[in-house]
Every structure is written in C-alpha cells, then in structure tokens.
C-alpha positions in Angstrom: 0.1 -4.8 13.6 0.4 -2.3 10.9 0.9 -3.3 7.3 1.9 -1.3 4.2 -1.5 -1.8 2.5 -3.4 -0.5 5.6 -1.1 2.5 5.9 -1.4 3.3 2.2 -5.2 3.0 2.4 -5.4 5.4 5.4 -3.1 7.9 3.7 -5.3 7.8 0.6 -8.6 8.2 2.6 -7.3 11.2 4.7 -5.9 12.9 1.6 -9.1 12.2 -0.4 -11.2 13.7 2.5 -9.1 16.9 2.4 -9.6 17.2 -1.3 -13.3 16.4 -1.4 -14.5 18.1 1.8 -12.1 20.8 2.8 -11.6 21.8 -0.8 -8.2 23.4 0.1 -4.6 22.4 -0.4 -3.3 20.0 2.2 0.0 18.9 3.7 0.7 15.3 4.5 3.2 14.4 7.2 4.4 11.0 8.2 6.4 10.8 11.5 7.9 7.9 13.4 7.3 8.3 17.1 8.7 5.6 19.4 7.4 2.4 17.8 4.5 4.0 15.9 3.8 5.8 12.7 1.7 9.0 12.9 0.0 10.1 9.7 -1.3 13.7 9.6 -3.2 15.6 7.0 -3.4 19.4 7.5 -5.9 21.5 5.6 -7.4 25.0 5.9 -11.0 23.8 5.5 -13.9 24.5 7.9 -15.8 21.8 9.7 -14.8 18.7 11.5 -14.8 15.3 9.9 -17.3 12.8 11.3 -17.7 9.1 10.9 -20.9 8.4 9.1 -23.2 5.3 9.0 -24.1 5.1 5.4 -26.8 2.7 4.1 -25.5 -0.2 2.0 -26.7 1.4 -1.2 -25.0 4.8 -0.4 -22.0 5.2 -2.7 -19.9 7.4 -0.4 -19.3 8.2 3.2 -17.1 5.2 4.4 -13.7 6.9 4.5 -13.5 7.5 8.3 -15.0 4.1 8.9 -12.1 2.6 7.0 -9.6 4.8 8.9 -11.2 3.7 12.2 -11.0 0.0 11.3 -7.4 0.1 10.0 -5.6 2.5 12.4 -4.9 1.9 16.0 -6.1 5.5 16.8 -7.3 8.5 14.9 -8.6 12.0 15.6 -9.0 15.6 14.6 -7.3 18.6 16.2 -7.8 22.3 15.3 -4.8 23.9 13.7 -2.8 26.0 16.2 -3.3 29.2 14.1 -7.1 28.7 14.2 -7.3 28.0 10.4 -8.2 24.5 9.5 -7.4 21.2 11.2 -5.2 18.2 11.5 -6.7 14.8 10.9 -4.4 12.1 12.1 -4.0 8.4 12.4 -1.5 6.3 14.3 -0.3 2.8 13.6 1.7 0.7 16.1 4.9 -0.7 14.5 5.4 -3.7 16.7 9.0 -4.9 16.4 10.1 -1.4 15.4 10.3 0.2 12.0 13.7 -1.1 11.2 12.6 -4.7 11.4 9.3 -4.2 9.6 10.1 -2.0 6.6 13.3 -2.6 4.7 
C-alpha cells in the first residue's frame, strides 16, 4: 500500500534523475487513475535510465533501485514527439484516494 513518504521519495528520485542525467528542464505530472497514482517525469534528455547495481562503497547510483522497491510498477517510454522520455511510477491506492489522503 502506498504511503506519502514512499510517494515523496519516488518523486524526488525521478526529478533528481532528470536534473542530474538528462540535464534538461523537466515536467512532473501526478495523475489519479482508477485506484492508483501515476507519477511521470518528462524530460528532453537522450538515453534511457537503467537500474544499476552499485558496490556498497559507491556513493551514487541507487535512485532507480529505490523507485523499483517503493513503487508498484515503473518504466520508461519515449516521448511521442521523439524528443526525450517519460519516466513513470505507479502506486496502488488501496481503499481509494479519498479514504487515504485527507
């Protein structure tokens, strides 16, 4: 079940990845779909984000591992105009958003 802290952490990780790796401006969209929250970060950067397997002493490279652990699903889709990508994560809101977030 999604909680506010997990959602905030995933938003932070996806936005940070756009700033650090895409090095472009980005757009954040949060959308309620059925009983889930979809988080999307759109950027114009090249490349496709990949989960890494950093060594314990490596100071970076754990962002998508965190997203993978916290979100129910996540993925990357190319932008419809061919420039950039959408990195998204989905959280199930069991019980519906009206009962969970007041």
